[in-house]
C-alpha positions in Angstrom: 69.0 42.5 100.3 66.9 40.6 102.8 65.6 41.5 106.2 68.5 39.7 108.0 71.1 41.9 106.3 69.6 45.1 107.8 70.7 43.9 111.3 67.7 45.5 113.0 67.5 45.5 116.8 63.8 46.2 116.9 60.7 46.6 114.8 61.2 49.8 112.7 57.5 50.1 111.9 55.0 52.1 114.0 52.8 50.1 116.4 50.1 52.8 116.1 49.3 55.1 113.2 50.9 58.6 112.9 48.9 61.5 114.1 50.5 63.7 111.4 48.0 63.5 108.5 50.8 64.0 105.9 52.3 60.6 106.9 49.0 58.7 106.6 48.4 57.1 103.2 46.2 54.3 102.1 47.9 51.2 100.6 46.2 48.1 99.4 42.8 46.7 100.4 40.9 48.6 97.6 37.6 46.8 98.3 37.6 47.9 102.0 38.6 51.5 100.9 35.7 51.6 98.4 33.2 50.4 101.0 34.3 53.0 103.5 34.3 55.7 100.8 30.7 54.8 99.7 29.5 54.9 103.3 31.0 58.3 103.9 29.6 59.6 100.6 26.2 58.3 101.7 26.4 60.0 105.1 27.4 63.3 103.4 24.5 63.2 101.0 21.9 62.2 103.7 22.2 64.8 106.5 20.5 62.7 109.2 22.8 59.7 108.4 26.0 60.9 109.9 27.2 58.2 112.3 29.8 55.8 111.0 30.8 52.8 113.1 34.1 51.2 112.3 34.9 48.0 114.2 37.4 45.1 113.9 40.0 43.1 115.6 42.9 44.6 117.5 45.5 45.7 114.9 43.2 45.5 111.9 43.6 49.1 110.9 40.6 50.9 112.5 42.6 53.8 113.8 44.6 54.2 110.6 41.4 54.1 108.5 39.7 56.7 110.7 42.7 59.0 110.6 43.0 58.6 106.8 39.4 59.4 106.1 39.5 62.3 108.5 42.1 64.1 106.4 40.9 67.4 104.9 41.9 66.6 101.3 40.3 63.1 101.5 37.0 64.6 102.9 37.1 67.3 100.2 37.3 64.7 97.5 34.6 62.6 99.0 32.3 65.6 99.5 32.7 66.7 95.9 30.1 69.5 95.5 28.6 69.0 99.0 29.7 70.8 102.1 32.8 69.2 103.7 31.5 67.3 106.8 32.5 68.2 110.4 34.6 65.2 111.3 36.4 64.1 114.5 37.9 60.9 115.8 36.9 59.6 119.2 38.1 56.7 121.3 35.6 54.5 123.1 35.3 55.7 126.8 36.8 53.4 129.4 36.4 55.4 132.6 33.7 55.2 135.2 32.1 58.4 133.8 31.9 57.5 130.0 29.5 60.3 129.1 31.6 63.1 130.5 34.8 61.5 129.0 33.1 61.4 125.6 32.0 65.0 126.0 35.5 66.1 127.0 37.0 64.3 124.0 34.7 66.1 121.7 35.4 69.5 123.3 39.1 68.8 123.2 39.0 68.2 119.4 36.9 71.1 118.4 38.5 74.2 116.8 36.1 76.8 118.2 37.4 79.6 116.1 36.7 77.6 112.9 33.4 76.5 114.4 32.3 80.1 114.9 33.1 80.9 111.3 31.0 77.9 110.2 27.9 79.1 112.1 28.1 82.9 112.2 26.0 84.6 109.5 24.3 81.3 108.4 21.1 81.9 110.3 18.8 84.9 110.4 18.0 84.3 114.0 20.2 81.8 115.9 18.1 82.0 119.0 15.0 80.9 117.0 16.9 78.0 115.5 18.1 76.9 119.0 14.5 77.1 120.3 13.7 74.4 117.8 16.8 72.3 118.5 16.6 72.1 122.3 14.1 72.9 125.1 17.0 73.4 127.6 17.3 77.1 128.3 20.8 76.8 129.7 22.1 74.9 126.7 20.5 77.5 124.4 22.2 80.3 126.2 25.6 78.5 126.2 25.4 78.0 122.5 24.3 81.6 121.9 27.4 82.8 123.8 29.6 80.3 122.0 28.7 81.8 118.6 28.7 85.4 119.7 31.9 86.9 118.2 31.9 89.6 120.9 32.1 87.1 123.7 35.5 86.0 125.0 36.0 82.5 123.5 38.4 81.5 126.3 35.9 82.2 129.0 33.2 80.1 127.2 35.7 77.2 126.8 36.7 77.4 130.4 33.0 77.0 131.3 32.6 74.1 128.9 35.4 72.3 130.7 33.7 72.7 134.1 34.9 76.2 135.1 32.9 78.6 137.2 29.7 80.0 135.8 29.9 83.2 137.9 31.8 85.2 135.2 28.9 84.4 132.8 26.0 84.7 135.3 25.2 88.2 134.0 24.7 86.7 130.6 22.1 84.1 131.6 24.4 81.2 132.6 23.0 80.4 136.1 24.8 77.0 136.8 27.5 74.7 135.8 27.1 71.8 133.3 26.9 68.9 135.7 24.8 65.9 134.6 25.0 63.4 131.8 21.9 65.1 130.3 23.7 68.4 130.2 26.7 67.0 128.3 24.5 65.0 125.9 22.1 67.9 125.3 24.9 70.3 124.6 26.7 68.0 122.1 23.6 66.9 120.3 22.4 70.5 120.0 25.7 71.5 118.7 25.7 68.7 116.1 22.1 69.5 115.2 23.1 73.1 114.5 26.0 71.9 112.2 23.6 69.6 110.4 21.1 72.5 109.8 24.0 74.5 108.3 24.7 71.5 106.0 21.1 71.5 105.0 21.1 75.2 104.3 24.2 74.9 102.0 22.9 71.9 100.1 
């Protein structure tokens, strides 16, 4: 049977990769796959080397590759005996407010319940660790509340998305997150905390 015999009216193949991880497989291009695998393994083994840039022409498979290598079973295999990395896919911001858009994309993709389980109990004194990570007292307090199991997670998430700080004012949150510096400091402090957990485990 050839393609003409199928009598297709349109292209049956996806124009963009599936978001369902079960549908994403790797086929062909073994050299490219090996290069990406080696780069990820290196990033996992060197805690301060955790940014991977994947670029290419339109339709070259960047999104497919990022979704494939973001699958839990693939990351587990690559991590081997190391801690499985915290991994999220982001799109390059195209708005007039790129820092806030990038920040929002990160917040959108974080499973905060899982994140709490990763952090809680790993440090003897979380406040002491945060004092080393950031000098911003607001960011330190936000992260302390974020990882406090007794705090309402929904209230913290609402604040992270730009909600009112008044409900949290009695807990040391005295203003909203508003500037690019706020968004960058919160995200980098959060990632530094996750990196420190990786170091503790390894």
